[in-house]
C-alpha positions in Angstrom: -36.8 -79.2 59.5 -36.0 -75.7 58.7 -37.4 -76.2 55.1 -40.8 -77.6 56.4 -41.4 -74.3 58.5 -40.9 -72.0 55.6 -44.2 -72.7 53.9 -45.9 -72.2 57.1 -44.3 -68.9 57.8 -45.2 -67.8 54.2 -48.8 -68.7 54.8 -48.9 -66.9 58.2 -47.3 -63.7 56.6 -49.6 -63.9 53.6 -52.9 -64.1 56.1 -51.4 -61.1 58.1 -50.9 -59.1 55.1 -54.5 -59.8 53.6 -56.0 -59.1 56.9 -54.6 -55.6 57.0 -56.7 -54.9 53.9 -59.9 -55.8 55.6 -62.1 -53.0 57.1 -62.0 -53.0 60.8 -63.9 -50.0 61.7 -67.8 -49.4 61.5 -69.3 -47.2 59.1 -70.4 -43.8 60.2 -74.1 -43.5 60.9 -74.4 -40.0 62.4 -77.8 -38.6 61.8 -79.5 -41.9 60.3 -80.5 -43.6 63.5 -84.2 -44.4 63.5 -86.0 -41.6 65.2 -89.8 -41.3 66.3 -90.6 -37.9 64.8 -93.9 -37.2 62.8 -94.0 -37.8 59.2 -93.4 -34.4 57.0 -95.1 -34.0 53.9 -93.2 -33.3 50.5 -93.8 -33.5 46.7 -94.8 -36.9 45.5 -96.9 -37.7 48.5 -100.6 -38.5 48.2 -103.0 -37.9 50.8 -106.6 -38.8 51.6 -108.3 -35.8 52.8 -111.8 -36.3 54.4 -114.0 -33.2 55.0 -116.9 -34.7 56.9 -120.4 -34.0 55.4 -118.7 -32.7 52.3 -118.5 -35.3 49.6 -117.4 -32.9 47.0 -114.2 -31.9 49.0 -113.4 -35.5 50.2 -110.7 -36.9 47.9 -107.1 -38.1 47.1 -104.8 -35.1 46.6 -101.2 -35.2 45.6 -98.5 -32.9 46.9 -97.3 -31.2 43.8 -93.8 -30.0 43.0 -94.6 -26.6 44.5 -95.3 -28.5 47.8 -99.1 -27.6 47.9 -102.3 -29.5 47.4 -105.2 -27.9 45.4 -108.7 -28.3 46.7 -112.0 -27.0 45.3 -113.2 -23.8 46.9 -110.0 -22.8 48.8 -107.3 -23.5 46.1 -103.7 -24.2 46.8 -102.8 -25.1 50.5 -99.2 -25.3 51.3 -98.2 -28.8 52.6 -94.5 -29.3 52.2 -93.0 -29.6 55.9 -96.2 -30.1 57.5 -97.5 -33.2 59.2 -100.9 -34.6 58.0 -102.5 -33.4 61.4 -101.1 -29.8 60.7 -102.4 -29.8 57.2 -105.8 -30.8 58.4 -105.7 -27.9 60.7 -104.7 -25.6 57.7 -107.5 -26.8 55.5 -110.1 -26.5 58.4 -108.9 -22.8 58.9 -109.3 -22.0 55.3 -112.8 -23.7 55.2 -113.9 -21.7 58.2 -113.1 -18.5 56.3 -116.6 -18.1 54.5 -117.1 -21.7 53.2 -118.2 -24.0 56.2 -119.3 -23.1 59.8 -117.8 -26.3 61.5 -115.5 -28.0 59.3 -114.1 -31.3 60.4 -111.1 -32.4 58.5 -109.0 -35.4 58.5 -105.9 -36.2 56.5 -103.7 -39.4 56.2 -100.9 -40.3 53.7 -102.3 -42.6 51.2 -99.0 -43.5 49.5 -95.5 -42.0 50.3 -93.4 -40.5 47.8 -90.7 -43.2 46.3 -87.2 -43.9 47.4 -84.4 -44.4 44.8 -81.8 -47.0 44.7 -78.7 -47.0 42.3 -75.6 -48.9 41.8 -74.8 -52.8 42.4 -78.3 -53.9 42.7 -80.2 -56.3 40.1 -82.9 -53.7 39.2 -81.8 -50.1 40.1 -84.7 -47.6 40.0 -87.4 -45.8 41.6 -89.8 -47.9 44.1 -92.8 -47.1 46.4 -91.8 -46.5 49.9 -93.0 -48.8 52.6 -93.1 -47.8 56.3 -90.3 -49.1 58.6 -88.2 -49.9 55.6 -84.4 -50.2 56.0 -81.6 -50.0 53.4 -81.4 -53.9 53.4 -85.0 -54.2 52.5 -84.8 -51.6 49.9 -82.1 -53.8 48.3 -84.2 -56.7 48.5 -87.0 -54.9 46.6 -84.5 -54.1 44.0 -83.9 -57.6 43.3 -80.8 -58.0 45.8 -77.0 -57.4 45.4 -75.0 -58.1 42.3 -72.0 -60.2 42.8 -69.7 -57.1 42.8 -71.7 -55.4 45.6 -70.3 -53.9 48.8 -72.7 -55.6 51.1 -71.7 -54.1 54.6 -72.1 -50.4 53.9 -74.4 -48.3 51.6 -74.3 -44.7 50.8 -77.5 -42.9 51.7 -78.5 -39.2 50.4 -81.4 -37.6 52.3 -82.8 -34.3 51.7 -83.9 -32.4 54.6 -84.7 -28.8 55.8 -80.9 -28.2 55.9 -80.3 -29.5 52.2 -78.8 -32.9 51.3 -76.8 -34.9 53.6 -75.0 -37.9 52.7 -73.4 -40.9 54.9 -72.2 -44.4 54.6 -74.6 -46.4 56.6 -75.1 -50.1 57.6 -77.8 -52.0 55.9 -80.1 -52.0 59.0 -80.6 -48.2 58.7 -84.0 -47.0 58.5 -85.1 -45.0 55.3 -87.3 -42.2 54.8 -89.5 -41.4 51.6 -87.2 -39.5 49.0 -83.9 -41.2 50.2 -81.4 -42.3 47.6 -79.4 -45.3 48.1 -76.3 -46.2 46.3 -74.7 -49.7 46.7 -71.2 -49.4 45.7 -68.8 -51.9 44.0 -66.2 -53.8 46.4 -62.6 -54.1 45.2 -61.9 -57.7 46.4 
């Protein structure tokens, strides 16, 4: 009877040892929860600026590496860190200074700056950002996880006003344009 219990005890001890290797805590998500804050412009964004009644000024403008857009008549207009509405107000103020009496300007994002995904995905690289995108949908856009991928947590790097911040986040975390995602390799 003792000999028949020995394999059962060995299996139970093995199961307990293996379960000790598994992750039991949730990944850190500080600062990456979805927030309803206005979108801030940065280099790589493309904007549709409409100056009503002025077809020569209405056009698509890209935010350059310097963080500004360049328009006819008024030249470079700083855009980095502004919302589209704040940029429209800045353009309106510049046009009022000797160019148009009562300009009415609207600005909207035509295409967002891209996000980047690296590591254990089928097709790492740079992809266009889509509003309300999560880390999980970004992985899907990049062709899905490779067989070696760590699927439960993803490294996210986000550049903000205070510099670059990194965190390990769950797949459901909302992304912002310009984020860099790294899917790491799992060990077992």
